[in-house]
Biopython code that builds the backbone (N, CA, C, O; Angstrom):
import numpy as np
from Bio.PDB.StructureBuilder import StructureBuilder

atoms = [
    (1, "MET", "N", (-122.654, -27.501, -12.570)),
    (1, "MET", "CA", (-123.603, -26.671, -11.804)),
    (1, "MET", "C", (-123.524, -25.111, -13.263)),
    (1, "MET", "O", (-122.523, -24.497, -13.634)),
    (2, "MET", "N", (-124.783, -24.968, -13.662)),
    (2, "MET", "CA", (-124.617, -23.568, -14.534)),
    (2, "MET", "C", (-124.414, -22.339, -13.816)),
    (2, "MET", "O", (-124.839, -21.964, -12.723)),
    (3, "THR", "N", (-123.484, -21.662, -14.883)),
    (3, "THR", "CA", (-123.449, -20.562, -13.260)),
    (3, "THR", "C", (-123.765, -19.348, -14.150)),
    (3, "THR", "O", (-123.428, -19.326, -15.334)),
    (4, "THR", "N", (-124.714, -17.884, -13.285)),
    (4, "THR", "CA", (-125.516, -17.452, -13.685)),
    (4, "THR", "C", (-124.951, -16.502, -13.959)),
    (4, "THR", "O", (-123.908, -16.358, -13.321)),
    (5, "ALA", "N", (-125.324, -15.271, -15.097)),
    (5, "ALA", "CA", (-125.745, -13.944, -15.728)),
    (5, "ALA", "C", (-124.304, -13.183, -14.245)),
    (5, "ALA", "O", (-123.207, -12.648, -14.402)),
    (6, "THR", "N", (-125.160, -13.556, -12.898)),
    (6, "THR", "CA", (-124.414, -12.773, -12.035)),
    (6, "THR", "C", (-123.190, -13.103, -12.312)),
    (6, "THR", "O", (-122.373, -12.364, -12.861)),
    (7, "GLY", "N", (-122.964, -14.482, -11.861)),
    (7, "GLY", "CA", (-121.269, -14.970, -11.708)),
    (7, "GLY", "C", (-120.607, -14.879, -12.767)),
    (7, "GLY", "O", (-119.485, -14.386, -12.891)),
    (8, "ILE", "N", (-121.908, -15.799, -14.343)),
    (8, "ILE", "CA", (-119.918, -14.629, -14.965)),
    (8, "ILE", "C", (-119.250, -13.515, -15.495)),
    (8, "ILE", "O", (-118.244, -13.330, -16.181)),
    (9, "LYS", "N", (-120.542, -12.496, -14.709)),
    (9, "LYS", "CA", (-120.421, -10.873, -14.505)),
    (9, "LYS", "C", (-119.130, -11.105, -13.430)),
    (9, "LYS", "O", (-117.905, -11.061, -13.542)),
    (10, "LEU", "N", (-119.952, -11.339, -12.475)),
    (10, "LEU", "CA", (-118.120, -10.991, -11.428)),
    (10, "LEU", "C", (-117.360, -12.103, -11.704)),
    (10, "LEU", "O", (-116.367, -12.279, -10.999)),
    (11, "LYS", "N", (-117.561, -12.735, -12.401)),
    (11, "LYS", "CA", (-115.916, -13.550, -12.794)),
    (11, "LYS", "C", (-115.076, -12.654, -14.161)),
    (11, "LYS", "O", (-113.870, -12.526, -14.368)),
    (12, "GLU", "N", (-115.812, -12.331, -14.642)),
    (12, "GLU", "CA", (-115.250, -11.136, -15.792)),
    (12, "GLU", "C", (-114.582, -9.810, -15.018)),
    (12, "GLU", "O", (-113.612, -9.149, -15.388)),
    (13, "PHE", "N", (-115.617, -9.591, -13.529)),
    (13, "PHE", "CA", (-114.700, -8.315, -13.319)),
    (13, "PHE", "C", (-114.127, -9.047, -12.386)),
    (13, "PHE", "O", (-114.100, -8.468, -11.300)),
    (14, "GLY", "N", (-113.636, -10.151, -12.394)),
    (14, "GLY", "CA", (-112.801, -10.515, -11.414)),
    (14, "GLY", "C", (-111.283, -10.326, -11.751)),
    (14, "GLY", "O", (-110.313, -10.124, -11.021)),
    (15, "GLU", "N", (-111.437, -10.487, -13.379)),
    (15, "GLU", "CA", (-110.337, -10.862, -13.591)),
    (15, "GLU", "C", (-109.204, -8.966, -13.913)),
    (15, "GLU", "O", (-108.007, -8.932, -14.194)),
    (16, "ASN", "N", (-109.826, -8.128, -13.792)),
    (16, "ASN", "CA", (-109.568, -7.203, -13.910)),
    (16, "ASN", "C", (-108.141, -6.872, -12.645)),
    (16, "ASN", "O", (-107.130, -6.194, -12.833)),
    (17, "PHE", "N", (-108.445, -7.427, -11.731)),
    (17, "PHE", "CA", (-107.512, -8.037, -10.329)),
    (17, "PHE", "C", (-106.235, -8.877, -10.732)),
    (17, "PHE", "O", (-105.219, -8.948, -10.040)),
    (18, "HIS", "N", (-106.427, -9.491, -11.928)),
    (18, "HIS", "CA", (-105.083, -10.479, -12.180)),
    (18, "HIS", "C", (-103.747, -9.783, -11.772)),
    (18, "HIS", "O", (-102.753, -10.436, -11.452)),
    (19, "ASP", "N", (-103.782, -8.300, -11.806)),
    (19, "ASP", "CA", (-102.303, -7.971, -12.074)),
    (19, "ASP", "C", (-102.570, -7.325, -10.153)),
    (19, "ASP", "O", (-101.539, -6.826, -9.704)),
    (20, "ARG", "N", (-103.482, -7.330, -9.401)),
    (20, "ARG", "CA", (-102.974, -6.853, -8.316)),
    (20, "ARG", "C", (-103.041, -7.865, -7.020)),
    (20, "ARG", "O", (-102.382, -7.827, -5.981)),
    (21, "LEU", "N", (-104.096, -8.812, -7.450)),
    (21, "LEU", "CA", (-103.852, -9.781, -6.832)),
    (21, "LEU", "C", (-102.915, -10.844, -7.161)),
    (21, "LEU", "O", (-102.347, -10.968, -8.246)),
    (22, "SER", "N", (-102.762, -11.817, -5.863)),
    (22, "SER", "CA", (-102.028, -12.708, -6.943)),
    (22, "SER", "C", (-102.859, -14.056, -7.524)),
    (22, "SER", "O", (-103.980, -14.308, -7.081)),
    (23, "LYS", "N", (-102.358, -14.726, -8.336)),
    (23, "LYS", "CA", (-103.466, -15.699, -8.838)),
    (23, "LYS", "C", (-104.316, -16.731, -8.458)),
    (23, "LYS", "O", (-105.263, -17.188, -9.097)),
    (24, "ASP", "N", (-103.712, -17.209, -6.872)),
    (24, "ASP", "CA", (-103.914, -17.999, -5.992)),
    (24, "ASP", "C", (-105.186, -17.499, -5.262)),
    (24, "ASP", "O", (-106.123, -18.280, -5.097)),
    (25, "GLU", "N", (-105.256, -16.083, -4.773)),
    (25, "GLU", "CA", (-106.241, -15.673, -4.116)),
    (25, "GLU", "C", (-107.455, -15.183, -5.431)),
    (25, "GLU", "O", (-108.648, -15.174, -5.125)),
    (26, "LEU", "N", (-107.131, -14.896, -6.497)),
    (26, "LEU", "CA", (-107.762, -14.396, -7.359)),
    (26, "LEU", "C", (-108.949, -16.306, -7.908)),
    (26, "LEU", "O", (-110.144, -16.460, -8.163)),
    (27, "ASN", "N", (-107.886, -17.193, -7.854)),
    (27, "ASN", "CA", (-108.670, -18.196, -8.433)),
    (27, "ASN", "C", (-109.780, -18.763, -6.917)),
    (27, "ASN", "O", (-110.909, -19.249, -6.852)),
    (28, "TYR", "N", (-108.817, -18.411, -5.961)),
    (28, "TYR", "CA", (-109.850, -18.964, -4.856)),
    (28, "TYR", "C", (-111.184, -18.221, -5.069)),
    (28, "TYR", "O", (-112.230, -18.697, -5.512)),
    (29, "ALA", "N", (-110.932, -16.916, -4.652)),
    (29, "ALA", "CA", (-112.055, -16.486, -4.274)),
    (29, "ALA", "C", (-113.277, -16.743, -6.011)),
    (29, "ALA", "O", (-114.471, -16.942, -5.785)),
    (30, "LEU", "N", (-112.931, -16.714, -7.121)),
    (30, "LEU", "CA", (-113.622, -16.799, -7.743)),
    (30, "LEU", "C", (-113.822, -18.392, -8.241)),
    (30, "LEU", "O", (-113.759, -18.432, -9.470)),
    (31, "SER", "N", (-114.029, -19.617, -7.691)),
    (31, "SER", "CA", (-113.835, -20.512, -7.809)),
    (31, "SER", "C", (-115.600, -20.919, -7.058)),
    (31, "SER", "O", (-116.613, -21.468, -7.490)),
    (32, "TYR", "N", (-115.270, -20.406, -6.009)),
    (32, "TYR", "CA", (-117.007, -20.480, -5.804)),
    (32, "TYR", "C", (-117.842, -20.164, -6.542)),
    (32, "TYR", "O", (-118.930, -20.606, -6.173)),
    (33, "ILE", "N", (-117.903, -19.439, -7.690)),
    (33, "ILE", "CA", (-118.918, -19.436, -8.419)),
    (33, "ILE", "C", (-119.205, -20.826, -9.267)),
    (33, "ILE", "O", (-120.280, -21.247, -9.695)),
    (34, "ASP", "N", (-118.016, -21.337, -9.355)),
    (34, "ASP", "CA", (-118.289, -22.358, -10.401)),
    (34, "ASP", "C", (-119.522, -23.871, -9.070)),
    (34, "ASP", "O", (-119.984, -24.991, -9.283)),
    (35, "PHE", "N", (-119.519, -23.326, -8.378)),
    (35, "PHE", "CA", (-120.126, -24.240, -7.467)),
    (35, "PHE", "C", (-121.512, -23.382, -6.876)),
    (35, "PHE", "O", (-122.055, -23.757, -5.837)),
    (36, "GLY", "N", (-122.070, -22.080, -7.727)),
    (36, "GLY", "CA", (-123.124, -21.532, -7.245)),
    (36, "GLY", "C", (-122.988, -20.786, -6.071)),
    (36, "GLY", "O", (-123.935, -20.445, -5.362)),
    (37, "GLU", "N", (-121.827, -20.536, -5.869)),
    (37, "GLU", "CA", (-121.637, -19.989, -4.568)),
    (37, "GLU", "C", (-121.212, -18.345, -4.471)),
    (37, "GLU", "O", (-120.499, -17.934, -3.555)),
    (38, "GLU", "N", (-121.767, -17.427, -5.579)),
    (38, "GLU", "CA", (-121.365, -15.938, -5.636)),
    (38, "GLU", "C", (-121.546, -14.843, -4.756)),
    (38, "GLU", "O", (-121.020, -13.747, -4.951)),
    (39, "PRO", "N", (-122.333, -15.131, -3.718)),
    (39, "PRO", "CA", (-122.478, -14.157, -2.531)),
    (39, "PRO", "C", (-120.833, -14.733, -2.035)),
    (39, "PRO", "O", (-119.960, -13.874, -2.150)),
    (40, "LEU", "N", (-120.508, -15.719, -1.654)),
    (40, "LEU", "CA", (-120.216, -16.034, -0.856)),
    (40, "LEU", "C", (-118.284, -15.854, -2.025)),
    (40, "LEU", "O", (-117.269, -15.631, -1.365)),
    (41, "ALA", "N", (-118.228, -15.916, -2.730)),
    (41, "ALA", "CA", (-116.998, -15.393, -3.810)),
    (41, "ALA", "C", (-116.693, -14.141, -3.935)),
    (41, "ALA", "O", (-115.587, -13.617, -4.064)),
    (42, "PHE", "N", (-118.089, -13.530, -3.873)),
    (42, "PHE", "CA", (-118.121, -11.915, -4.069)),
    (42, "PHE", "C", (-117.904, -10.965, -2.555)),
    (42, "PHE", "O", (-118.013, -9.740, -2.497)),
    (43, "GLU", "N", (-117.633, -11.717, -1.600)),
    (43, "GLU", "CA", (-117.377, -11.725, -0.241)),
    (43, "GLU", "C", (-115.774, -12.073, -0.098)),
    (43, "GLU", "O", (-115.026, -11.297, 0.496)),
    (44, "ILE", "N", (-115.423, -12.991, -0.539)),
    (44, "ILE", "CA", (-114.056, -13.395, -0.280)),
    (44, "ILE", "C", (-113.305, -12.856, -1.005)),
    (44, "ILE", "O", (-112.139, -12.650, -0.671)),
    (45, "PHE", "N", (-114.090, -12.287, -2.869)),
    (45, "PHE", "CA", (-113.085, -11.135, -3.257)),
    (45, "PHE", "C", (-112.478, -10.394, -3.087)),
    (45, "PHE", "O", (-111.300, -10.205, -3.387)),
    (46, "CYS", "N", (-113.765, -9.382, -2.143)),
    (46, "CYS", "CA", (-114.101, -8.427, -1.458)),
    (46, "CYS", "C", (-113.080, -8.125, 0.108)),
    (46, "CYS", "O", (-112.618, -7.067, 0.536)),
    (47, "ASP", "N", (-113.008, -9.385, 0.607)),
    (47, "ASP", "CA", (-111.981, -9.876, 1.807)),
    (47, "ASP", "C", (-110.211, -9.157, 1.292)),
    (47, "ASP", "O", (-109.547, -8.332, 1.919)),
    (48, "TYR", "N", (-109.862, -9.852, -0.047)),
    (48, "TYR", "CA", (-108.623, -9.575, -0.625)),
    (48, "TYR", "C", (-108.233, -8.743, -1.065)),
    (48, "TYR", "O", (-107.006, -8.702, -1.151)),
    (49, "ILE", "N", (-109.138, -7.443, -1.671)),
    (49, "ILE", "CA", (-109.054, -6.846, -1.474)),
    (49, "ILE", "C", (-108.997, -5.260, -0.603)),
    (49, "ILE", "O", (-108.518, -4.245, -1.107)),
    (50, "CYS", "N", (-109.556, -5.329, 0.695)),
    (50, "CYS", "CA", (-108.785, -5.082, 1.479)),
    (50, "CYS", "C", (-107.706, -4.961, 2.413)),
    (50, "CYS", "O", (-107.018, -4.104, 2.967)),
    (51, "GLU", "N", (-107.897, -6.466, 2.324)),
    (51, "GLU", "CA", (-106.800, -6.720, 3.353)),
    (51, "GLU", "C", (-105.284, -6.920, 2.179)),
    (51, "GLU", "O", (-104.264, -7.388, 2.686)),
    (52, "ASN", "N", (-105.274, -6.695, 1.296)),
    (52, "ASN", "CA", (-104.173, -6.095, 0.476)),
    (52, "ASN", "C", (-104.095, -4.978, 0.389)),
    (52, "ASN", "O", (-103.092, -4.494, -0.135)),
    (53, "ASP", "N", (-105.321, -4.012, 0.963)),
    (53, "ASP", "CA", (-105.240, -2.153, 0.245)),
    (53, "ASP", "C", (-104.894, -2.162, -1.017)),
    (53, "ASP", "O", (-103.921, -1.593, -1.514)),
    (54, "LEU", "N", (-105.809, -2.907, -1.621)),
    (54, "LEU", "CA", (-105.589, -2.655, -3.101)),
    (54, "LEU", "C", (-106.511, -1.409, -3.655)),
    (54, "LEU", "O", (-107.731, -1.363, -3.501)),
    (55, "VAL", "N", (-105.703, -0.379, -4.346)),
    (55, "VAL", "CA", (-105.962, 0.868, -4.829)),
    (55, "VAL", "C", (-106.969, -0.080, -6.056)),
    (55, "VAL", "O", (-106.849, -1.088, -6.753)),
    (56, "ILE", "N", (-107.974, 0.979, -5.774)),
    (56, "ILE", "CA", (-109.650, 0.267, -7.009)),
    (56, "ILE", "C", (-109.686, 2.053, -7.243)),
    (56, "ILE", "O", (-109.273, 2.978, -6.544)),
    (57, "THR", "N", (-110.442, 1.995, -8.672)),
    (57, "THR", "CA", (-111.563, 2.734, -9.214)),
    (57, "THR", "C", (-112.663, 3.100, -8.544)),
    (57, "THR", "O", (-113.021, 2.543, -7.506)),
    (58, "LYS", "N", (-113.234, 3.999, -9.056)),
    (58, "LYS", "CA", (-114.222, 5.048, -8.780)),
    (58, "LYS", "C", (-115.138, 4.026, -8.903)),
    (58, "LYS", "O", (-115.887, 3.665, -7.995)),
    (59, "SER", "N", (-115.073, 3.373, -10.439)),
    (59, "SER", "CA", (-115.597, 2.511, -11.645)),
    (59, "SER", "C", (-115.645, 1.253, -10.928)),
    (59, "SER", "O", (-116.678, 0.605, -10.763)),
    (60, "GLU", "N", (-114.125, 0.821, -10.370)),
    (60, "GLU", "CA", (-114.768, -0.770, -9.419)),
    (60, "GLU", "C", (-115.373, -0.268, -8.315)),
    (60, "GLU", "O", (-116.278, -1.085, -8.151)),
    (61, "TYR", "N", (-115.462, 0.441, -7.551)),
    (61, "TYR", "CA", (-116.105, 0.553, -5.841)),
    (61, "TYR", "C", (-117.521, 0.693, -6.795)),
    (61, "TYR", "O", (-118.399, -0.150, -6.615)),
    (62, "GLU", "N", (-117.693, 1.588, -7.641)),
    (62, "GLU", "CA", (-119.790, 1.515, -8.145)),
    (62, "GLU", "C", (-119.564, -0.398, -7.991)),
    (62, "GLU", "O", (-119.655, -1.077, -6.968)),
    (63, "HIS", "N", (-119.223, -0.891, -9.557)),
    (63, "HIS", "CA", (-119.095, -2.083, -9.115)),
    (63, "HIS", "C", (-119.007, -2.475, -8.612)),
    (63, "HIS", "O", (-120.130, -2.977, -8.662)),
    (64, "LEU", "N", (-118.394, -3.126, -7.514)),
    (64, "LEU", "CA", (-118.522, -3.041, -5.823)),
    (64, "LEU", "C", (-119.758, -3.615, -5.470)),
    (64, "LEU", "O", (-120.137, -4.742, -5.150)),
    (65, "CYS", "N", (-120.324, -2.403, -5.636)),
    (65, "CYS", "CA", (-121.751, -1.631, -4.808)),
    (65, "CYS", "C", (-122.860, -2.157, -5.452)),
    (65, "CYS", "O", (-123.934, -2.541, -4.989)),
    (66, "ALA", "N", (-122.389, -2.113, -6.728)),
    (66, "ALA", "CA", (-123.770, -2.900, -7.233)),
    (66, "ALA", "C", (-123.973, -4.653, -7.152)),
    (66, "ALA", "O", (-125.079, -5.194, -7.113)),
    (67, "PHE", "N", (-122.542, -5.448, -7.136)),
    (67, "PHE", "CA", (-122.741, -6.670, -7.036)),
    (67, "PHE", "C", (-123.116, -7.422, -5.465)),
    (67, "PHE", "O", (-123.152, -8.599, -5.107)),
    (68, "ASN", "N", (-123.455, -5.662, -4.509)),
    (68, "ASN", "CA", (-123.755, -5.769, -3.187)),
    (68, "ASN", "C", (-124.753, -5.912, -3.174)),
    (68, "ASN", "O", (-125.315, -6.843, -2.598)),
    (69, "ASN", "N", (-125.487, -4.703, -4.043)),
    (69, "ASN", "CA", (-126.773, -5.082, -3.599)),
    (69, "ASN", "C", (-127.639, -6.294, -4.142)),
    (69, "ASN", "O", (-128.420, -7.079, -3.606)),
    (70, "ILE", "N", (-127.155, -6.107, -5.475)),
    (70, "ILE", "CA", (-127.585, -7.810, -5.525)),
    (70, "ILE", "C", (-127.271, -9.259, -4.905)),
    (70, "ILE", "O", (-127.704, -10.404, -5.043)),
    (71, "PHE", "N", (-126.251, -8.576, -4.123)),
    (71, "PHE", "CA", (-126.380, -10.426, -3.028)),
    (71, "PHE", "C", (-126.559, -9.214, -1.666)),
    (71, "PHE", "O", (-125.715, -8.918, -0.820)),
    (72, "ASN", "N", (-128.070, -8.642, -1.847)),
    (72, "ASN", "CA", (-129.020, -7.984, -0.225)),
    (72, "ASN", "C", (-127.865, -7.471, 0.708)),
    (72, "ASN", "O", (-127.678, -7.564, 1.921)),
    (73, "ASN", "N", (-127.158, -6.889, -0.328)),
    (73, "ASN", "CA", (-125.536, -6.130, 1.349)),
    (73, "ASN", "C", (-125.482, -6.695, 2.148)),
    (73, "ASN", "O", (-125.929, -6.561, 3.287)),
    (74, "LEU", "N", (-124.568, -7.890, 1.390)),
    (74, "LEU", "CA", (-123.995, -9.155, 1.787)),
    (74, "LEU", "C", (-123.068, -8.657, 2.929)),
    (74, "LEU", "O", (-122.755, -9.426, 3.838)),
    (75, "LEU", "N", (-122.622, -7.354, 2.884)),
    (75, "LEU", "CA", (-120.791, -7.007, 2.660)),
    (75, "LEU", "C", (-121.150, -5.824, 4.002)),
    (75, "LEU", "O", (-121.773, -4.808, 3.693)),
    (76, "GLU", "N", (-120.716, -6.037, 5.483)),
    (76, "GLU", "CA", (-120.663, -5.102, 6.471)),
    (76, "GLU", "C", (-120.408, -3.847, 6.041)),
    (76, "GLU", "O", (-119.658, -3.600, 5.097)),
    (77, "HIS", "N", (-121.092, -2.898, 6.791)),
    (77, "HIS", "CA", (-120.885, -1.613, 6.434)),
    (77, "HIS", "C", (-119.772, -1.011, 6.205)),
    (77, "HIS", "O", (-119.408, -0.206, 5.348)),
    (78, "ASP", "N", (-118.990, -1.799, 7.596)),
    (78, "ASP", "CA", (-117.367, -0.843, 7.354)),
    (78, "ASP", "C", (-116.562, -1.771, 6.555)),
    (78, "ASP", "O", (-115.372, -1.578, 6.306)),
    (79, "VAL", "N", (-117.348, -2.941, 6.098)),
    (79, "VAL", "CA", (-116.464, -3.030, 5.252)),
    (79, "VAL", "C", (-116.051, -1.635, 2.832)),
    (79, "VAL", "O", (-115.255, -1.198, 2.002)),
    (80, "VAL", "N", (-117.991, -1.873, 3.446)),
    (80, "VAL", "CA", (-118.417, -1.027, 1.866)),
    (80, "VAL", "C", (-117.488, 0.299, 2.495)),
    (80, "VAL", "O", (-116.376, 0.311, 1.968)),
    (81, "LEU", "N", (-117.668, 1.306, 3.399)),
    (81, "LEU", "CA", (-116.737, 2.043, 3.534)),
    (81, "LEU", "C", (-114.935, 1.949, 3.707)),
    (81, "LEU", "O", (-114.261, 2.796, 3.121)),
    (82, "TYR", "N", (-114.275, 0.903, 4.514)),
    (82, "TYR", "CA", (-112.950, 0.875, 3.629)),
    (82, "TYR", "C", (-113.131, 0.513, 2.073)),
    (82, "TYR", "O", (-113.461, 1.674, 1.833)),
    (83, "LEU", "N", (-113.154, 0.299, 1.631)),
    (83, "LEU", "CA", (-113.666, -0.248, 0.110)),
    (83, "LEU", "C", (-113.687, 0.857, -0.639)),
    (83, "LEU", "O", (-113.223, 0.853, -1.779)),
    (84, "LYS", "N", (-114.263, 1.999, -0.048)),
    (84, "LYS", "CA", (-114.375, 3.322, -0.495)),
    (84, "LYS", "C", (-113.250, 4.060, -0.202)),
    (84, "LYS", "O", (-113.077, 4.974, -1.008)),
    (85, "GLU", "N", (-112.165, 3.959, 0.949)),
    (85, "GLU", "CA", (-111.506, 4.449, 0.965)),
    (85, "GLU", "C", (-110.345, 4.007, 0.335)),
    (85, "GLU", "O", (-109.393, 4.660, 0.764)),
    (86, "LEU", "N", (-109.982, 3.123, -0.556)),
    (86, "LEU", "CA", (-109.494, 2.158, -1.435)),
    (86, "LEU", "C", (-109.800, 3.297, -2.919)),
    (86, "LEU", "O", (-109.315, 3.252, -4.049)),
    (87, "VAL", "N", (-110.473, 3.942, -2.506)),
    (87, "VAL", "CA", (-111.020, 4.767, -4.302)),
    (87, "VAL", "C", (-109.033, 5.562, -4.287)),
    (87, "VAL", "O", (-108.306, 5.794, -3.321)),
    (88, "LYS", "N", (-108.833, 5.716, -5.495)),
    (88, "LYS", "CA", (-107.913, 6.700, -5.641)),
    (88, "LYS", "C", (-108.279, 7.760, -7.480)),
    (88, "LYS", "O", (-107.552, 8.699, -7.806)),
]
sb = StructureBuilder()
sb.init_structure("model")
sb.init_model(0)
sb.init_chain("A")
sb.init_seg("    ")
for serial, (resi, resn, name, xyz) in enumerate(atoms, 1):
    if name == "N":
        sb.init_residue(resn, " ", resi, " ")
    sb.init_atom(name, np.array(xyz, "f"), 0.0, 1.0, " ", f" {name:<3s}", serial, name[0])
structure = sb.get_structure()
């Protein structure tokens, strides 16, 4: 299955978290892209960011919001708010 442009961008973005998420978590979340399941990959990726209370930059938050828009506002509103709280 061919990876979409959005999938490629999501993978590249996810690589920025290799020092903040475990290798297993990152690989698990992003592996869904290879099966054409970008929305699921994005949702799991965001869950891991929240579960681990990762500090994210304003730019990373904006990227996450942009992906969320691409995926038709897949994330629950409270998840988006929680991500915003993680911006430092």
